[in-house]
ZASEKE-114550 format. One record per residue (C-alpha): residue number from 1; residue in three letters; x, y, z. Coordinates in steps of 0.25 Angstrom, whole numbers, plus 5000, padded with zeros to 4 digits. Layout:
N
bakol,zaza,east,north,up
NUM,ALA,X,Y,Z
...
# end
This chain:
282
bakol,zaza,east,north,up
1,MET,5145,5190,5518
2,SER,5141,5186,5532
3,SER,5151,5185,5543
4,GLU,5150,5174,5553
5,ARG,5145,5177,5567
6,THR,5154,5174,5578
7,ARG,5151,5170,5591
8,PRO,5154,5180,5603
9,LYS,5165,5175,5612
10,ALA,5160,5169,5626
11,PRO,5163,5177,5638
12,ARG,5177,5174,5644
13,LEU,5169,5169,5657
14,ALA,5161,5159,5649
15,SER,5174,5154,5642
16,MET,5181,5152,5655
17,MET,5170,5145,5661
18,PHE,5170,5135,5649
19,TRP,5185,5132,5651
20,ILE,5183,5130,5666
21,MET,5171,5121,5663
22,LEU,5181,5112,5653
23,ILE,5192,5112,5664
24,LEU,5182,5107,5675
25,LEU,5177,5096,5665
26,TYR,5188,5091,5658
27,LEU,5201,5093,5667
28,PRO,5197,5082,5676
29,ILE,5197,5073,5664
30,LEU,5210,5077,5659
31,VAL,5216,5075,5673
32,MET,5210,5061,5673
33,LEU,5215,5058,5659
34,VAL,5230,5063,5662
35,GLY,5230,5055,5675
36,SER,5226,5042,5668
37,LEU,5239,5045,5660
38,LEU,5249,5048,5671
39,GLU,5257,5038,5681
40,ASP,5265,5043,5693
41,LYS,5279,5036,5691
42,ASP,5289,5040,5702
43,GLY,5283,5054,5704
44,SER,5282,5057,5689
45,LEU,5269,5056,5680
46,GLN,5271,5048,5667
47,TRP,5260,5046,5656
48,THR,5255,5032,5655
49,PHE,5243,5023,5651
50,LYS,5246,5013,5663
51,TRP,5233,5017,5669
52,PHE,5224,5015,5656
53,LEU,5231,5000,5655
54,GLU,5227,4998,5670
55,VAL,5213,5001,5667
56,ILE,5212,4993,5654
57,HIS,5219,4980,5662
58,ASP,5209,4982,5674
59,GLU,5198,4970,5672
60,ASN,5189,4977,5681
61,LEU,5189,4991,5674
62,MET,5188,4983,5661
63,ASP,5176,4975,5666
64,ALA,5170,4988,5671
65,LEU,5172,4995,5657
66,LYS,5166,4982,5650
67,ASN,5153,4984,5659
68,SER,5153,4999,5655
69,LEU,5154,4996,5640
70,PHE,5143,4985,5642
71,VAL,5133,4993,5650
72,GLY,5136,5005,5641
73,PHE,5133,4998,5628
74,VAL,5121,4990,5632
75,SER,5114,5001,5640
76,SER,5117,5010,5628
77,LEU,5111,5001,5618
78,LEU,5099,4998,5626
79,SER,5097,5014,5629
80,THR,5098,5017,5614
81,ILE,5088,5006,5610
82,LEU,5078,5010,5621
83,GLY,5080,5025,5620
84,THR,5079,5025,5605
85,ALA,5066,5018,5605
86,SER,5061,5027,5616
87,ALA,5065,5039,5608
88,VAL,5057,5035,5596
89,ALA,5044,5031,5605
90,LEU,5046,5045,5612
91,TYR,5046,5052,5598
92,ARG,5034,5045,5594
93,THR,5026,5049,5606
94,THR,5016,5060,5606
95,SER,5020,5074,5608
96,ARG,5012,5074,5623
97,MET,5020,5062,5628
98,TYR,5033,5066,5621
99,TRP,5038,5075,5633
100,MET,5034,5067,5644
101,MET,5040,5054,5638
102,GLU,5054,5061,5635
103,GLY,5054,5067,5649
104,LEU,5052,5053,5655
105,SER,5062,5047,5647
106,MET,5072,5058,5650
107,ILE,5069,5056,5665
108,SER,5083,5048,5667
109,LEU,5091,5060,5662
110,ILE,5084,5069,5674
111,PHE,5087,5059,5685
112,PRO,5099,5060,5694
113,GLU,5107,5047,5692
114,ILE,5107,5043,5706
115,VAL,5092,5043,5706
116,PHE,5092,5035,5693
117,ALA,5102,5025,5698
118,LEU,5095,5023,5711
119,SER,5081,5022,5704
120,LEU,5088,5011,5695
121,LEU,5093,5004,5706
122,SER,5081,5003,5714
123,TRP,5074,4998,5701
124,PHE,5084,4987,5699
125,PHE,5081,4982,5713
126,VAL,5067,4982,5711
127,LEU,5068,4973,5699
128,LYS,5079,4965,5706
129,LEU,5089,4967,5696
130,GLU,5103,4963,5699
131,LEU,5113,4975,5697
132,GLY,5123,4974,5687
133,LEU,5126,4978,5672
134,GLN,5111,4975,5669
135,THR,5107,4985,5679
136,VAL,5117,4995,5674
137,ILE,5113,4994,5659
138,ILE,5098,4996,5663
139,ALA,5102,5009,5671
140,HIS,5110,5014,5660
141,VAL,5099,5012,5650
142,SER,5090,5019,5659
143,PHE,5097,5032,5660
144,SER,5104,5032,5646
145,LEU,5090,5029,5639
146,SER,5086,5043,5641
147,TYR,5098,5048,5634
148,VAL,5096,5040,5621
149,LEU,5082,5044,5621
150,MET,5086,5058,5621
151,THR,5096,5057,5610
152,VAL,5087,5049,5601
153,ASN,5074,5058,5604
154,SER,5083,5070,5601
155,ARG,5085,5064,5587
156,LEU,5071,5059,5584
157,VAL,5065,5073,5586
158,THR,5074,5078,5574
159,LEU,5068,5067,5565
160,ASP,5060,5072,5554
161,PRO,5046,5066,5555
162,SER,5043,5066,5541
163,LEU,5054,5055,5539
164,GLU,5044,5045,5547
165,ASP,5032,5050,5540
166,ALA,5038,5049,5526
167,ALA,5041,5034,5530
168,ARG,5027,5031,5534
169,ASP,5022,5037,5521
170,LEU,5031,5027,5514
171,GLY,5026,5015,5522
172,ALA,5036,5013,5533
173,GLY,5032,5008,5547
174,GLU,5037,5013,5560
175,TRP,5048,5002,5562
176,THR,5053,5006,5547
177,ILE,5053,5020,5551
178,LEU,5061,5018,5564
179,LYS,5070,5009,5558
180,THR,5074,5016,5544
181,ILE,5071,5031,5548
182,ILE,5071,5034,5563
183,LEU,5082,5025,5569
184,PRO,5092,5029,5558
185,LEU,5090,5044,5560
186,LEU,5091,5041,5575
187,ARG,5104,5034,5574
188,PRO,5114,5046,5578
189,ALA,5104,5047,5591
190,ILE,5104,5033,5594
191,LEU,5119,5032,5593
192,GLY,5120,5045,5602
193,GLY,5111,5038,5612
194,PHE,5119,5026,5613
195,ILE,5132,5033,5614
196,LEU,5127,5043,5625
197,SER,5120,5031,5632
198,PHE,5133,5023,5632
199,LEU,5142,5035,5638
200,LEU,5131,5037,5649
201,SER,5132,5022,5652
202,PHE,5146,5020,5652
203,ASP,5149,5033,5661
204,ASP,5138,5030,5671
205,PHE,5141,5027,5685
206,LEU,5131,5032,5695
207,ILE,5119,5024,5689
208,THR,5129,5012,5686
209,TYR,5134,5012,5700
210,PHE,5121,5010,5706
211,VAL,5115,4999,5697
212,ASN,5127,4991,5694
213,GLY,5130,4978,5700
214,VAL,5142,4972,5708
215,GLY,5154,4970,5699
216,GLN,5149,4975,5687
217,ASP,5155,4989,5687
218,THR,5155,4998,5675
219,LEU,5167,5007,5672
220,PRO,5163,5020,5680
221,VAL,5158,5012,5692
222,LYS,5172,5005,5692
223,LEU,5178,5018,5691
224,TYR,5170,5024,5703
225,THR,5174,5012,5711
226,ALA,5189,5013,5708
227,MET,5189,5028,5711
228,LYS,5185,5025,5725
229,MET,5200,5020,5727
230,GLY,5205,5033,5722
231,VAL,5209,5040,5708
232,SER,5221,5033,5701
233,PRO,5226,5034,5687
234,LYS,5219,5021,5683
235,LEU,5206,5027,5686
236,ASN,5210,5039,5678
237,ALA,5213,5030,5667
238,LEU,5200,5022,5668
239,SER,5191,5036,5669
240,SER,5200,5040,5657
241,LEU,5196,5028,5649
242,MET,5181,5031,5653
243,PHE,5182,5045,5648
244,LEU,5189,5042,5635
245,MET,5179,5030,5632
246,THR,5168,5039,5635
247,PHE,5174,5051,5627
248,SER,5175,5043,5615
249,VAL,5161,5039,5615
250,LEU,5157,5053,5616
251,ILE,5165,5057,5605
252,PHE,5159,5047,5596
253,PHE,5145,5052,5601
254,PHE,5148,5065,5597
255,ARG,5154,5062,5584
256,SER,5142,5053,5580
257,GLY,5133,5065,5580
258,SER,5123,5059,5591
259,PHE,5126,5070,5601
260,ARG,5120,5080,5593
261,ILE,5107,5074,5593
262,LEU,5106,5076,5608
263,PHE,5105,5091,5606
264,GLU,5095,5091,5594
265,GLU,5083,5088,5602
266,GLY,5079,5103,5606
267,SER,5080,5109,5592
268,SER,5073,5097,5587
269,LYS,5061,5098,5596
270,VAL,5060,5112,5592
271,ARG,5060,5109,5577
272,SER,5049,5098,5580
273,ASP,5041,5108,5588
274,GLU,5042,5118,5577
275,ARG,5038,5108,5567
276,GLU,5025,5103,5575
277,GLN,5021,5118,5576
278,THR,5023,5120,5562
279,ASN,5014,5108,5559
280,ASN,5004,5113,5569
281,LEU,5003,5126,5561
282,LEU,5001,5120,5548
# end
């Protein structure tokens, strides 16, 4: 009977650094959540939901929330459609062009956000586009498109090419193969790309701040503007709501199984290279 091999314990210094990292990351969030539930009455702190109710009844904040949800949904939908189509096209390119095209498609992941925002703002001025929610949507599509392409492409490289070959042998055309074979297999990756794009769009501040119009603020921009007057329990409540909304979407993202696809690209490419080498030898 084989005994299960146990992992050795981590060094004590590594464990201490791990707990310090968790404290530095999550203690400010905990302080923010607690601060949104406390009210000072006659020198004593009491638990209350007053600040959350004030946020909900604030029309300006609710308008900003509607703008964030609208921009996030529309930009994520457009990014998912364009990113999925681009990933399929990239997957069908020749091996010599694949790496160059993939590198160009990921360029927005490398650029600093400030450079990306200024370049988009300059481009909008050249095109004489009036700044507003439409320019925010275009900007969000521009930077979230790469994330969708990366997610869908990570799934594409794991597909068995023999499925498409079998469909062609049975007389199926390219559109039929795409509709009945490729897209259903890509469904988890497409969903993951959509959710990831929505999270990036909903929480984005820097690019939105540069390309947004007057009177059409999203929630992160509105929060930044309000913080200039100082931190208050109401702002803690607003930040807590944003955190809880993002956290809820993130949990759905994890439970959908789409998150796992982001980490399959490396191993899948190795298997693809091994299959190619085997075919060359044969």
